[in-house]
C-alpha positions as CSV (number, residue, x, y, z in Angstrom):
1,M,-9.8,50.2,21.9
2,H,-12.0,49.1,18.8
3,E,-14.9,48.0,21.2
4,L,-15.9,51.7,21.5
5,K,-16.2,52.2,17.9
6,I,-18.3,49.0,17.5
7,A,-20.4,49.8,20.4
8,E,-21.2,53.3,18.9
9,E,-22.0,51.6,15.5
10,L,-24.3,49.1,17.2
11,L,-26.0,51.9,19.1
12,G,-26.9,53.5,15.9
13,I,-28.3,50.2,14.5
14,V,-30.3,49.7,17.8
15,L,-31.8,53.3,17.7
16,Q,-32.6,53.0,14.0
17,V,-34.5,49.6,14.6
18,A,-36.1,51.0,17.7
19,E,-37.5,53.9,15.6
20,S,-38.6,51.7,12.8
21,E,-40.4,49.4,15.3
22,N,-41.9,52.3,17.5
23,F,-40.3,51.1,20.5
24,K,-40.5,53.3,23.5
25,K,-37.8,51.2,25.2
26,V,-35.1,48.8,24.0
27,T,-35.0,45.9,26.4
28,K,-32.4,43.4,25.0
29,V,-29.8,43.4,22.4
30,N,-28.4,40.1,21.1
31,I,-25.1,40.2,19.2
32,Q,-22.6,37.7,17.9
33,F,-18.9,38.3,17.2
34,G,-16.5,36.0,15.5
35,K,-13.5,35.2,17.8
36,M,-11.3,36.9,15.2
37,I,-12.9,40.3,15.9
38,M,-10.9,40.2,19.2
39,I,-13.7,41.6,21.4
40,V,-13.1,41.3,25.0
41,P,-16.8,40.7,26.6
42,E,-16.2,42.6,29.7
43,I,-14.9,45.5,28.0
44,F,-17.7,45.7,25.4
45,H,-20.4,45.3,28.0
46,S,-18.8,48.3,29.8
47,V,-18.5,50.3,26.8
48,F,-21.9,49.6,25.4
49,E,-23.5,50.5,28.8
50,G,-21.8,54.0,28.6
51,A,-22.7,54.4,24.9
52,V,-26.6,53.7,25.7
53,K,-26.7,56.2,28.5
54,G,-29.3,58.9,27.9
55,T,-31.0,56.8,25.2
56,I,-34.0,54.6,25.1
57,A,-31.7,51.7,25.3
58,K,-30.0,52.8,28.6
59,K,-31.5,49.7,30.4
60,A,-31.1,47.1,27.6
61,K,-29.7,43.8,28.5
62,L,-26.8,42.9,26.2
63,N,-26.4,39.2,25.2
64,L,-23.0,38.7,23.6
65,E,-21.9,35.4,22.1
66,I,-18.4,34.8,20.7
67,L,-18.4,32.4,17.6
68,A,-15.6,29.9,17.2
69,V,-13.1,30.1,14.2
70,K,-14.0,27.6,11.5
71,F,-12.3,26.5,8.6
72,I,-12.5,24.1,5.5
73,C,-9.4,22.5,4.9
74,K,-8.8,22.5,1.2
75,K,-6.7,19.3,1.4
76,C,-9.0,17.0,3.3
77,K,-12.1,18.9,2.7
78,R,-13.3,18.8,6.1
79,E,-14.6,21.7,8.3
80,T,-13.1,22.2,11.7
81,E,-12.9,24.6,14.6
82,I,-9.6,26.1,15.6
83,D,-9.1,27.2,19.1
84,D,-5.6,28.8,18.8
85,L,-4.1,31.1,16.2
86,L,-2.0,28.2,14.7
87,F,-3.9,28.0,11.4
88,V,-3.1,24.2,10.7
89,C,-5.8,21.6,10.1
90,P,-5.9,19.4,13.2
91,L,-7.2,16.4,11.0
92,C,-4.4,16.4,8.3
93,G,-1.8,19.1,9.1
94,S,-2.4,21.2,6.0
95,N,-2.2,24.9,6.3
96,D,-4.3,25.5,3.1
97,L,-7.5,26.6,4.8
98,E,-10.4,28.7,4.0
99,M,-12.1,30.6,6.9
100,T,-15.8,30.1,7.1
101,Q,-16.6,31.4,10.4
102,G,-14.9,33.8,12.8
103,R,-14.8,37.4,11.3
104,E,-18.4,38.3,11.5
105,T,-20.4,40.7,13.5
106,I,-24.1,39.7,13.7
107,V,-27.0,41.7,15.4
108,E,-29.1,38.6,16.1
109,S,-32.0,40.6,17.5
110,I,-33.2,43.7,19.2
111,E,-36.2,43.6,21.6
112,G,-38.2,46.4,23.0
113,E,-41.6,47.6,24.3
114,K,-43.9,49.8,22.5
């Protein structure tokens, strides 16, 4: 369950930002995961909730967004989203693709009270 490792790393980032911003309480964490990270949102919410217990982020609301997988086709030069794991350009049928989105983990924002 890689969600636990990611939640623990996220908690470290949240606490570091909270300290640098002099937050007394973290109220919201906004994070984006590329679809290829294979995060199960329900599991991640549960694991994050457990990770933040006993910290200033214990009541923080977690907003999680899954970003689509996007590729640029090297043959037709167009960018497209791919919903399944069949990596073929739906526009021209080529499998010569370059992924432009789908593997990232982005902490978009951390909000809190001072």
